[in-house]
N, C-alpha and C positions, 0 to 999 in steps of 0.2 A: 274833678273829671278828671282834670290835667296830671294829679298824683298818680291817679289809678292808670292813666294813659302812661305815662314815665315806667310804673313799677310792672306794666304788663310788657312794658319792651326791654326790660332789664331782663326781665325772666325769661322773655323768647332769646335774648342774644346768650344767656348764660345756657342753655338747651342746645343752641345752635355750637357753640361752644364745646358742652359736653360732647356733644355727638361725633364732633369733628375728631376729639381727641378722646375717646373713650377708650382706648388701647392703653392710654397713658396711666389712666387710673386702674385698670385691670394692672399693670405693675405695683401700683400702690395697695390695691385690695388686701393681699397675703399680709402685708406688715399691717394694715389697720386694723384688721381682724384678728390678729396678733396680739397686738396691742388691747382690745376690747377684750377679749377674753383673759387674759395674763396680767395686765393690768388694771384695767377699769371694774370688769365685773368683782373680783376680789375686793376692793373698796367697798364693797355691801359689808363684809366682814369687820370692820370697823366699829358697829354695832356692840359688839360683846363689849367693849370697853363701857357702856352704858348697862350692862347685864351681866348677873353671876355665871355666869357660861359654866354647861355641863358635857362634855360630848355626848351624853347618855341621850339628854334634850335634845340637842342642835341648836345653834344658833337663835332660831326665832323663840324656841318656845322654854328658852333660858329667862329666868327671870328678870323684870327691869328693876335697876337699881339706882337709875341718876346718874350722879356725881358722885357716887362714893368712892371709886376707888383715886379717880383726883384729888377729894379731901384727901381718902386716907396716904397719901404717895406726898402731899405739901405738910401735910402734918405729921408726919414720919420723921425720926431723929435721924435719917440718911440723907433725906431730900436735900436740906443744903448744901451739903458736903458734894454730894454728887454733881448739882448742876454747877456750884463752883468749879468742881475740876474739871467739867467738861467744856466753859468760858475759857477757863485759864487755859487749855490744851489746843481749844479752837484760836484763841484770840493769839497766843503765840505762834502757831501756824502760819496764822495769816499775815504776821511779822515779817514773814519771809516770805511773800507774795513777790517783791520787786527784785529777787534772786534772779527767778527765769529769765527777766526780762534784762538785767544786766548782761546775763551771760550771752545771750541774744544779740544783742547790739558789740559785743566785745567778738563774736563769733562771725558777723555778719563784716566787721573790719577787716579779717584774715585773710586775705588776696590770695593766698597758695593754696589753690584747690586742695591738692592730697594732704595735705596737713591739717586743713579745716574737715575735711572728713574723717580724718582720723581719731581727731579731739571730737567732731560728733559722736563718731561710735563707741568711745570709751565710756563717753558721758550718758549715753542713751543704755549701756550694757545693763546698770546694775539694777534700770526698771523691770526687766523681764526676771528679777532675781524673787524668787516664793519667799512672802514672809516669814513662814518658817524657817528658813533659810537665812532671810536676813537676821531673826530673833536669834538662833542659833550662832551663827558669828558672833552680835552683841555679846552673847554670854560667852563664848572663845577669848573675846577679845579685851572686853573689859572683869574676866575673873580675876578675885581678887586671889587669888591661890597659884595661879600660874597665868594669867592673861598678860599679855604682851606690851597693855598701857601701863597697870602696876607694875611691869618687871621695869619701863622705862622709868616710874618713878622711882623706884626705890635704887636702881641704879644712880640716878640724879643725889640719893640722900634723903630723897622721902619716906614715906608712911603708904604702906599700900591701901586702896582705899575701895569699898565694896561699892561700885557704883549701882549695882543690878538691884541692889536692898534698901536703897538709902530714897524715903520718899521725896526730897525736895529735889531728887537728881530725875527722875522719874519724866517729869514734862521736856528735859532737856536730852536727854536718850530717847525720847518717842519723838519729836520735829526734829532733831538736826539728823537722827538715821533717816528718815523719811524725806529730808533735804537732800540728803547723797543720794537715796534711791531712787527720785523725782525728777530732780533738779535739770536734766538733760533733758529727759521725755518734757515735762512742761515746758522748757523752750524751745520746743518746735514750731508750736503755733505762732511765736514771734518772728523766727529764723523765714518761716512760711510770709509772714507778716511785711516783713523787711525785703524781701525779695520781689514785692512789688512796690517798691518807692520807687518813683522816677527817677534814673539816671542825670537825664538832665539838670534836676534839681540842683545835683552836687558838682556839676560843672559848671553850673553857673555861681551857682555860689564858691566854688572853688577860682572860680576869675575873679570875684570881686573881693579876695583875699580873706576867706571864713576859713579858719584851722577846722582840722577833722573835728575835735570836740565842739566846737560851733555848731559844724554840720549835724553830728549829733541831736544836739539839743537843741536845734531848729528845727530840721525836716525830719530825722528818723523818728523820733519821739512823737511829735505830732500828729507825722502819717499814721504810726500802729497806735496811738490813742485812745481811737474807738475799740480796735481789739481788747485794749488792757481793761478799759470800763467794762466789757463785756464779761471779759474772764472774772475780774473783782467781784460783780454782781453775783453771779453763779460761786462763787465760791462764799460769801455772804450768805448763800442761801441756803450754805450747809453747816453754819456757821455751830448748832445744836448737834452736827452729829459726826460723831469721831467713833472710827473703824473698830467693831469690837475684836476682829481678830486677833490684832497686834496686840492690843491691848491686854487681851486674855493670854496672850502668849507672854507678855512683860511682867504682868500682874503675879504677885506673890502675895504673902501675908505680911510680912514685913514692909513693902511700899505701895500697900492698898489703900491708905491715907487717901493720896493723888490719885491713885492708880485706876481706882474706881469710879468709872465714869456712865454718864445715862446709858449705854447700848449695851455694856457689860452686864449693867445692873435689869436690864430687860430681858437681857441670854437667859442670865438667873434666877428670875424669878417667873420666866415664861417657859422656856425651854425644861430646865431643871426641877424647880420648883413645882410648877404645872400650874401657877397662877396665870391665865391664859387671859383675863379679863383686866386685871393689874395692867399687864406687860402691857397689853394692849392700850390702856387708857395713858399711862407714858408713853408709850410711844407717838400715839396720837396728839402729845402736847409738845412734843420735838417738833414734831410736824407743824405744829398749827406756828409754834414759834418762828421755824426755818419760813414758812407762806408770808408771815407777816413781816421778817427782815428781808427777803428778798422783796417782796413790794415796795417796801421803804425806800432804801437804796436803789431800786429801780424808778423810782420817781426823782429820791434827791438828783440819780444822775440826768434822768431826762431835763431837769430844769437846770444844772450845772453845766453841764457838759453835750448836751442834747441827743445824748446814743443812751439808747436803753433796749429792753430786749423785746416790750410793748408798752 
């Protein structure tokens, strides 16, 4: 009886709150409707991963085939190579995760406002370069015939190297061009977090004789640690998702052994070859792995650092 009374009391309290702040929920309503229409309703289409989809029959009338496409992918000749390439590029990119943090810590130590703003603008600018322009720049700079990188190598007595067609070079080109493009932009969140550190902590540490490096280590880093952890969790949650656009622009017949990743394979099988069910099955596999990684890392983080997404 008491439980029912408590539950009724909570419901009444929520209704009063909803009635009082209904206008706030009206502001949220358009975004909620947009997410439902364009993000949640399309999830029903994932069922084609378990069917032999036909555009004529539609999603629901296409014949059910169960796990056929999953078995076909994992038994294919290319599956191991594609998964390996995706994991290599993803983990390689993950190794560069500390770089924006280090850059933010350095920028935070700059006291001259104009110099700091100028450096930030220079570092943020590459983020706004389109992927097509970025890959074009790579092709021009690293061209074997007239790229300035090879011109420098030849001038120093070396031999010109075809960077853009070598399979072993592709992961390095992909990852480090991404670092150059997004390093400044990715550090913004850490610069903002550092701006919230209480200056009194630094003043007290300086009075006690702490050096600048000690203050960074014992004040700045612990203060932004929750932000670092949340960002890392989100990044690990995309461990199997390597963007197809940049890879497609960089991939060619000579470096395909390391450049073919799951996203490009899904694009080729789904949109080019028209194997929609097969592509949906591979995409679903990627999303399940990402979700599992997200939940696992989130639980580990919650136990170790007491910081988590949920």
